[in-house]
TITI-642418 format. One record per residue (C-alpha): residue in three letters; x, y, z. Coordinates in Angstrom, 2 decimals, decimal comma, m for minus. Each point is the difference from the previous one (the first is absolute). Example, Ala and Ser with C-alpha at 12.3 -4.5 7.8 and 13.67 -1.06 7.14 Angstrom:
BEGIN
NODE	ALA	12,30	m4,50	7,80;
NODE	SER	1,37	3,44	m0,66;
END
This chain:
BEGIN
NODE	MET	27,46	m10,44	m75,63;
NODE	ASN	m2,57	2,12	m2,04;
NODE	ALA	m0,26	1,62	m3,00;
NODE	PRO	0,28	m0,98	m3,65;
NODE	ILE	0,65	3,72	m1,20;
NODE	SER	2,55	1,40	m2,28;
NODE	LEU	3,32	0,70	1,08;
NODE	SER	1,13	2,48	m2,39;
NODE	SER	m1,25	2,84	2,72;
NODE	THR	2,55	m0,13	2,49;
NODE	THR	2,89	m1,46	m2,04;
NODE	SER	1,84	2,93	0,13;
NODE	ASN	m0,83	0,62	3,66;
NODE	MET	1,43	m3,50	0,96;
NODE	ALA	3,42	0,62	m2,32;
NODE	ASP	0,28	3,14	1,86;
NODE	THR	0,45	m1,98	3,54;
NODE	PRO	3,56	0,81	0,72;
NODE	ASP	m0,19	3,55	m0,29;
NODE	GLN	m3,07	0,26	1,77;
NODE	ASP	m0,28	2,99	2,70;
NODE	PHE	m0,87	m1,84	3,59;
NODE	SER	m0,62	3,69	1,43;
NODE	GLY	m3,29	0,20	2,49;
NODE	LEU	0,25	m3,47	0,90;
NODE	ASN	m0,16	m1,00	4,00;
NODE	VAL	3,48	m0,40	m0,02;
NODE	HIS	m0,17	m0,66	3,87;
NODE	GLY	m2,59	m2,48	0,12;
NODE	LEU	1,36	m2,16	m3,08;
NODE	SER	3,81	0,20	2,18;
NODE	ARG	m2,03	m1,64	3,03;
NODE	VAL	m1,92	m2,58	m2,06;
NODE	VAL	3,42	m1,27	m1,48;
NODE	LEU	1,72	0,48	3,27;
NODE	GLU	m3,27	m2,59	1,66;
NODE	LEU	0,24	m2,34	m3,19;
NODE	ASN	3,83	m0,74	0,95;
NODE	ARG	m1,00	m0,81	3,70;
NODE	ALA	m2,62	m2,33	m1,46;
NODE	SER	2,45	m1,95	m2,36;
NODE	ARG	2,35	m0,34	3,33;
NODE	GLU	m3,20	m0,67	2,33;
NODE	ALA	m3,23	m1,14	m1,38;
NODE	ALA	m0,70	m3,36	m0,17;
NODE	PHE	0,29	m0,72	m3,94;
NODE	SER	m3,81	m0,74	m0,07;
NODE	ARG	m0,90	2,99	1,59;
NODE	PHE	2,51	2,23	m1,98;
NODE	GLN	m2,58	0,89	m2,67;
NODE	PRO	m3,10	1,37	1,79;
NODE	LEU	2,50	2,09	2,17;
NODE	ALA	1,15	1,30	m3,19;
NODE	LEU	m3,27	0,93	m1,39;
NODE	GLU	m1,40	1,78	3,22;
NODE	LEU	3,57	2,06	m0,42;
NODE	ILE	m0,86	1,03	m3,41;
NODE	ARG	m3,69	0,61	0,70;
NODE	GLU	1,26	3,11	2,35;
NODE	ILE	1,71	1,67	m2,54;
NODE	ILE	m2,16	m1,07	m2,96;
NODE	PRO	m3,82	m0,29	0,84;
NODE	PHE	m1,21	m3,17	m1,83;
NODE	ASP	m2,66	m2,72	0,58;
NODE	SER	0,90	m3,50	m1,20;
NODE	ALA	3,20	m1,38	m1,81;
NODE	TRP	1,49	m2,94	m1,89;
NODE	TRP	3,63	m0,88	0,72;
NODE	GLY	1,46	m2,86	m1,48;
NODE	ASN	2,81	m1,81	m2,84;
NODE	ALA	m1,07	m1,32	m3,36;
NODE	ALA	2,20	m0,79	m2,98;
NODE	ALA	0,05	1,49	m3,48;
NODE	GLU	0,18	m3,20	m2,38;
NODE	PRO	m2,82	m1,45	0,62;
NODE	MET	m1,43	2,27	1,68;
NODE	GLU	m1,38	m0,88	3,42;
NODE	ILE	m0,28	1,33	3,88;
NODE	HIS	2,61	m2,48	1,84;
NODE	ARG	m1,27	1,70	3,91;
NODE	LEU	m2,57	2,59	0,37;
NODE	TYR	m0,80	1,98	3,58;
NODE	LEU	m3,02	1,58	0,27;
NODE	CYS	m1,15	2,88	2,33;
NODE	ASN	m3,42	0,16	0,50;
NODE	CYS	m0,73	m1,49	m2,96;
NODE	ASP	m2,06	m3,62	m0,77;
NODE	ASP	1,75	m2,64	m1,20;
NODE	SER	m2,27	m0,36	m2,79;
NODE	ILE	1,66	2,54	m2,03;
NODE	LEU	2,84	m2,12	m1,46;
NODE	GLU	m2,35	m2,04	m1,39;
NODE	ASN	m2,14	2,69	m1,53;
NODE	TYR	3,22	1,93	m1,44;
NODE	ARG	2,01	m2,84	m1,58;
NODE	PRO	m2,26	m0,51	m2,68;
NODE	LEU	0,68	4,25	m0,90;
NODE	MET	3,41	0,02	0,56;
NODE	ALA	0,91	0,35	m3,84;
NODE	GLN	m3,10	3,32	0,04;
NODE	ASP	1,98	1,28	2,86;
NODE	PHE	2,13	3,52	m1,38;
NODE	PHE	0,74	0,98	3,84;
NODE	LEU	1,39	m3,45	0,24;
NODE	ALA	1,64	0,60	m3,98;
NODE	ALA	1,51	3,37	1,47;
NODE	LEU	1,51	m1,12	3,06;
NODE	MET	1,95	m2,82	m1,98;
NODE	ALA	1,01	2,48	m2,27;
NODE	GLN	1,85	2,51	2,15;
NODE	PRO	1,49	m2,03	3,06;
NODE	GLY	0,98	1,76	3,38;
NODE	VAL	m3,13	2,77	m1,67;
NODE	THR	m2,87	0,80	2,47;
NODE	ILE	m3,29	m0,12	m2,08;
NODE	ASN	m2,90	2,12	0,35;
NODE	MET	m3,49	m1,15	m1,42;
NODE	ALA	m0,82	3,53	m0,26;
NODE	ASP	2,45	0,76	m2,65;
NODE	LEU	m0,69	m2,86	m2,02;
NODE	THR	m3,66	0,66	m0,29;
NODE	SER	m3,22	1,63	0,79;
NODE	ARG	m2,53	m0,94	2,92;
NODE	ALA	m2,78	0,03	m3,17;
NODE	ARG	2,41	m2,33	m2,52;
NODE	TYR	0,88	m2,01	3,20;
NODE	VAL	m3,19	m1,01	1,36;
NODE	ARG	m1,48	m1,28	m3,43;
NODE	THR	2,43	m2,81	m0,11;
NODE	GLU	m0,37	m3,33	0,38;
NODE	LEU	3,08	m0,04	3,01;
NODE	TYR	m2,01	2,41	1,66;
NODE	ARG	m3,39	m2,09	m0,20;
NODE	LYS	1,54	m2,95	1,10;
NODE	VAL	3,07	0,83	2,14;
NODE	GLY	m0,28	3,62	0,65;
NODE	LYS	m3,58	0,37	1,21;
NODE	PRO	m0,70	m3,02	2,36;
NODE	TYR	3,62	0,67	1,22;
NODE	ARG	m0,32	3,66	0,79;
NODE	VAL	3,14	0,66	m2,08;
NODE	GLU	m0,50	3,46	m1,24;
NODE	TRP	3,16	1,14	m0,05;
NODE	SER	3,20	m1,42	m0,44;
NODE	LEU	3,92	0,59	0,65;
NODE	GLY	2,45	m2,11	m0,67;
NODE	THR	3,80	m0,93	m0,15;
NODE	LEU	1,46	m3,51	m1,23;
NODE	LEU	3,91	0,05	0,39;
NODE	LEU	1,75	m3,21	m0,90;
NODE	GLU	2,14	m2,09	2,84;
NODE	PRO	3,41	m0,38	m0,35;
NODE	VAL	0,72	m3,50	m0,15;
NODE	SER	m3,50	m1,46	m1,27;
NODE	SER	m0,91	2,49	m2,64;
NODE	LEU	m3,56	m0,32	1,22;
NODE	GLN	m1,75	2,89	0,39;
NODE	GLU	m1,30	1,52	3,26;
NODE	PHE	m3,09	1,87	m0,11;
NODE	LEU	m1,51	2,28	2,46;
NODE	THR	m3,64	1,38	m1,14;
NODE	LEU	m2,15	2,55	2,28;
NODE	TRP	m3,46	0,69	m0,77;
NODE	ARG	m2,75	2,76	1,78;
NODE	HIS	m3,45	m1,38	m0,07;
NODE	ASP	m1,62	3,84	m0,83;
NODE	GLY	m0,06	1,16	m3,87;
NODE	LYS	0,50	3,48	1,14;
NODE	LYS	3,51	m0,89	1,54;
NODE	PRO	2,53	m0,18	m2,28;
NODE	PHE	3,57	m0,43	1,06;
NODE	SER	2,09	3,43	m0,72;
NODE	GLU	2,96	0,04	m1,68;
NODE	THR	1,65	0,93	3,60;
NODE	GLU	m0,89	m3,55	1,15;
NODE	ARG	1,16	m1,43	m3,49;
NODE	LYS	3,58	1,23	0,53;
NODE	THR	m0,16	m0,70	4,17;
NODE	LYS	m0,89	m3,91	m1,03;
NODE	GLU	2,99	0,02	m2,61;
NODE	LEU	2,64	1,31	2,45;
NODE	LEU	m1,14	m2,41	2,47;
NODE	MET	m0,32	m3,13	m1,90;
NODE	PRO	3,51	m0,91	m0,49;
NODE	HIS	0,77	0,33	3,99;
NODE	LEU	m3,45	m2,12	0,38;
NODE	ALA	1,49	m2,90	m2,36;
NODE	GLU	3,21	0,16	2,00;
NODE	ALA	m1,64	m0,15	3,30;
NODE	HIS	m1,91	m3,17	m1,25;
NODE	ARG	2,96	m1,95	m1,37;
NODE	ALA	1,42	0,86	3,17;
NODE	ALA	m2,43	m1,23	2,33;
NODE	ARG	m0,47	m2,94	m2,67;
NODE	LEU	3,57	m0,81	0,40;
NODE	ARG	0,15	0,51	3,85;
NODE	GLU	m3,14	m2,97	0,02;
NODE	VAL	2,01	m2,38	m2,09;
NODE	LEU	2,99	0,35	1,11;
NODE	GLU	m0,41	m0,36	3,72;
NODE	GLY	1,63	m2,29	1,20;
NODE	ALA	1,25	m1,82	m3,15;
NODE	HIS	3,50	0,26	m0,28;
NODE	ALA	0,59	2,97	m2,45;
NODE	GLN	3,62	0,50	m0,07;
NODE	HIS	0,01	m3,07	m2,50;
NODE	GLU	1,81	1,05	m3,00;
NODE	ARG	m2,82	m1,59	m2,56;
NODE	TRP	m3,85	0,76	1,51;
NODE	ALA	m3,02	1,28	m1,36;
NODE	VAL	m3,54	0,76	0,65;
NODE	ALA	m2,53	m1,32	m2,58;
NODE	ASP	m3,85	0,73	0,52;
NODE	GLU	m2,37	m3,98	m0,38;
NODE	ARG	m0,51	0,21	m3,37;
NODE	GLY	3,88	m0,01	m0,67;
NODE	TYR	0,81	3,92	m0,88;
NODE	LEU	3,34	0,88	1,58;
NODE	ARG	m0,56	3,43	1,64;
NODE	GLU	3,09	0,22	2,21;
NODE	ALA	3,52	m1,60	m0,68;
NODE	ASN	3,95	0,50	0,16;
NODE	PRO	2,35	m0,73	m2,75;
NODE	GLY	1,09	m2,72	1,48;
NODE	PHE	m3,47	m1,68	m0,98;
NODE	ILE	m0,18	1,76	m3,01;
NODE	HIS	3,15	m1,86	m1,20;
NODE	CYS	m0,75	m3,20	1,12;
NODE	LEU	m3,27	m0,20	m1,89;
NODE	ARG	1,42	1,10	m2,86;
NODE	GLU	2,87	m2,54	0,22;
NODE	HIS	m2,00	m2,87	0,06;
NODE	TRP	m2,96	1,22	m2,18;
NODE	PRO	1,97	2,46	m2,99;
NODE	ASP	m2,92	0,50	m1,63;
NODE	TRP	m2,17	1,51	2,90;
NODE	GLN	m1,03	3,30	m0,09;
NODE	GLY	m2,86	2,32	1,81;
NODE	SER	m1,52	0,14	3,01;
NODE	LEU	m1,42	m3,69	0,23;
NODE	LEU	2,04	m2,41	1,10;
NODE	PRO	1,00	m2,95	m2,29;
NODE	GLU	m2,65	m2,25	m0,11;
NODE	ALA	1,53	m3,02	1,57;
NODE	LEU	m0,10	1,91	3,38;
NODE	LEU	m3,62	1,22	m0,28;
NODE	GLU	m1,80	m3,17	1,62;
NODE	CYS	2,58	m0,20	2,94;
NODE	ILE	m0,53	4,20	0,32;
NODE	ARG	m3,41	m0,65	m0,04;
NODE	SER	m0,43	m2,75	2,52;
NODE	ALA	3,14	1,37	2,13;
NODE	THR	2,22	m2,67	0,01;
NODE	ASN	3,34	m0,70	m0,75;
NODE	PHE	1,93	m0,33	m3,41;
NODE	SER	2,53	m2,35	m1,22;
NODE	SER	1,83	m1,34	m2,64;
NODE	THR	3,18	m0,99	m1,30;
NODE	ARG	1,76	3,39	m0,34;
NODE	LEU	m2,40	1,70	2,44;
NODE	LYS	m1,77	0,08	3,81;
NODE	MET	m2,19	2,60	0,98;
NODE	ARG	m1,44	0,76	2,80;
NODE	ILE	m3,83	1,35	0,11;
NODE	ALA	m2,08	1,55	3,56;
NODE	PRO	m2,95	1,31	m0,12;
NODE	LYS	m0,75	2,98	1,18;
NODE	GLY	m3,33	1,45	m0,42;
NODE	ALA	m1,17	0,45	m3,47;
NODE	PHE	3,83	m0,15	m0,73;
NODE	ARG	3,04	m2,22	m0,02;
NODE	TYR	3,30	0,17	1,19;
NODE	MET	2,82	m1,70	m1,89;
NODE	GLN	3,92	m0,87	0,35;
NODE	ALA	1,61	m1,60	m2,87;
NODE	LEU	2,62	m2,30	0,61;
NODE	THR	1,96	m1,61	m2,68;
NODE	SER	1,19	m3,39	0,15;
NODE	CYS	3,42	0,32	0,92;
NODE	ALA	2,92	m3,16	m0,31;
NODE	LEU	m0,84	m1,50	2,78;
NODE	ASP	m3,41	m0,78	m1,18;
NODE	SER	2,30	m2,33	m2,52;
NODE	LEU	1,27	m2,15	3,08;
NODE	SER	m2,19	m2,87	1,06;
NODE	PRO	m1,27	m0,26	3,47;
NODE	ARG	3,11	m2,31	1,37;
NODE	GLU	2,14	2,53	m1,66;
NODE	HIS	m1,22	3,26	1,42;
NODE	ASP	m0,07	m1,78	3,50;
NODE	ILE	3,50	m0,98	m0,63;
NODE	ALA	0,99	3,30	m1,16;
NODE	THR	m1,91	2,45	2,87;
NODE	ARG	1,63	m2,26	2,93;
NODE	TYR	3,83	0,02	m1,76;
NODE	ALA	m0,40	3,57	m0,60;
NODE	ARG	m1,29	0,19	4,01;
NODE	GLY	3,25	m1,27	0,97;
NODE	GLU	m0,65	m3,45	0,52;
NODE	THR	2,75	m2,60	m1,49;
NODE	TYR	m0,95	m2,61	m2,40;
NODE	ALA	1,13	m2,86	2,70;
NODE	GLY	m3,29	1,77	2,56;
NODE	ILE	m2,04	m0,17	m3,26;
NODE	ALA	0,60	m2,81	m0,50;
NODE	ALA	m1,36	m1,21	3,25;
NODE	VAL	m3,10	1,84	0,04;
NODE	LEU	m1,08	m1,07	m3,65;
NODE	LYS	1,06	m3,70	0,44;
NODE	LEU	2,22	0,29	m2,56;
NODE	SER	3,77	m0,49	m0,63;
NODE	PRO	2,74	2,51	0,05;
NODE	ALA	0,41	m0,53	m3,58;
NODE	THR	m3,52	0,10	m1,39;
NODE	VAL	0,00	3,34	1,82;
NODE	ARG	3,21	0,65	m1,87;
NODE	ASN	m1,58	m0,52	m3,41;
NODE	HIS	m3,34	2,28	1,09;
NODE	ILE	1,98	3,26	1,09;
NODE	ALA	2,57	m0,81	m3,67;
NODE	ASN	m3,85	0,20	m2,01;
NODE	CYS	m1,09	3,33	1,93;
NODE	TYR	3,41	1,16	m0,78;
NODE	ARG	m0,74	m0,61	m3,77;
NODE	LYS	m3,88	0,64	0,13;
NODE	LEU	0,93	3,65	1,98;
NODE	ALA	3,29	0,66	m2,30;
NODE	VAL	1,88	0,37	2,74;
NODE	ASN	3,52	m0,48	0,48;
NODE	ASN	0,80	m0,41	4,27;
NODE	LYS	m2,36	m0,15	3,34;
NODE	ALA	0,19	3,69	0,29;
NODE	GLU	m1,73	0,67	m3,04;
NODE	LEU	m2,16	m2,38	0,69;
NODE	VAL	m0,61	1,20	3,28;
NODE	ALA	m0,38	3,38	m1,69;
NODE	ARG	m2,71	m1,27	m2,18;
NODE	VAL	m2,03	m2,00	2,01;
NODE	LEU	m0,55	2,13	2,73;
NODE	ARG	m0,75	2,92	m1,54;
NODE	THR	m2,35	m1,78	m2,09;
NODE	ALA	m1,75	m0,97	3,41;
NODE	ASN	0,12	3,22	1,28;
END
């Protein structure tokens, strides 16, 4: 968030990031925060992770308020936002000014680089901007320290900006470097906490699973799920799920087509998805499926006929149709196909 000021004054500084000298940092404090973030990702409820993480950060980088969220670049839109010590109305006032926000432009131009507002503008220039008059001053955003990262699956932007309310206390270069080192650990711990929340109790061993948010953006997915999507929607690309799935995602209802079934379970603001490709057994009629299952489990023609009140010859004909539809040649192959699918 923040000041629409030219970026030219910081270009060389940000470009040199890989070779920066990180000496003089509070290494022990940084190490302790990283350790506690890892613990929180395993033990804290997902709803508590962000407030706990910000309290840990405050111990090594003092700040007064913050926002932490996800956004899409095209179109530019904030998807989810956590506010610390700041009124919810800030987003409504900020949205019309996003295109003027050069601080945001600096973050987007250098993913992974922490940006200090003090490197972009002077105090005198900042307080003359419309952004300061309509957002900075009302919400006491006097100085900003922000970082933007790209999520590995969704390509959504995860951002965290810390704010100070005292115009006489800009963030220091040491604090900027500290936050830059911390952010990858913070993002990974946040991701782990989210996964634990969503996958708890789910069959995460399933070969085709994914986690999407309620808008339909993939947040996590294993290779099998991605392969399944591309097989059924060859033109699909990006992180937003295919259009055919979006309504089911938003309503948290299962998806079914002739070639694909997908279980969709709500997990708070997220959706846990399992892709179940249609198999050869789906080509069997209900009667054929019942007979094939009984036969595969060891029942005889006569036994099946007696239970279902059919003639043995009719059962034999149904079994022959099953052989043809499942492309198997003997009982052993039929047993393997039916029981493997049932499991």
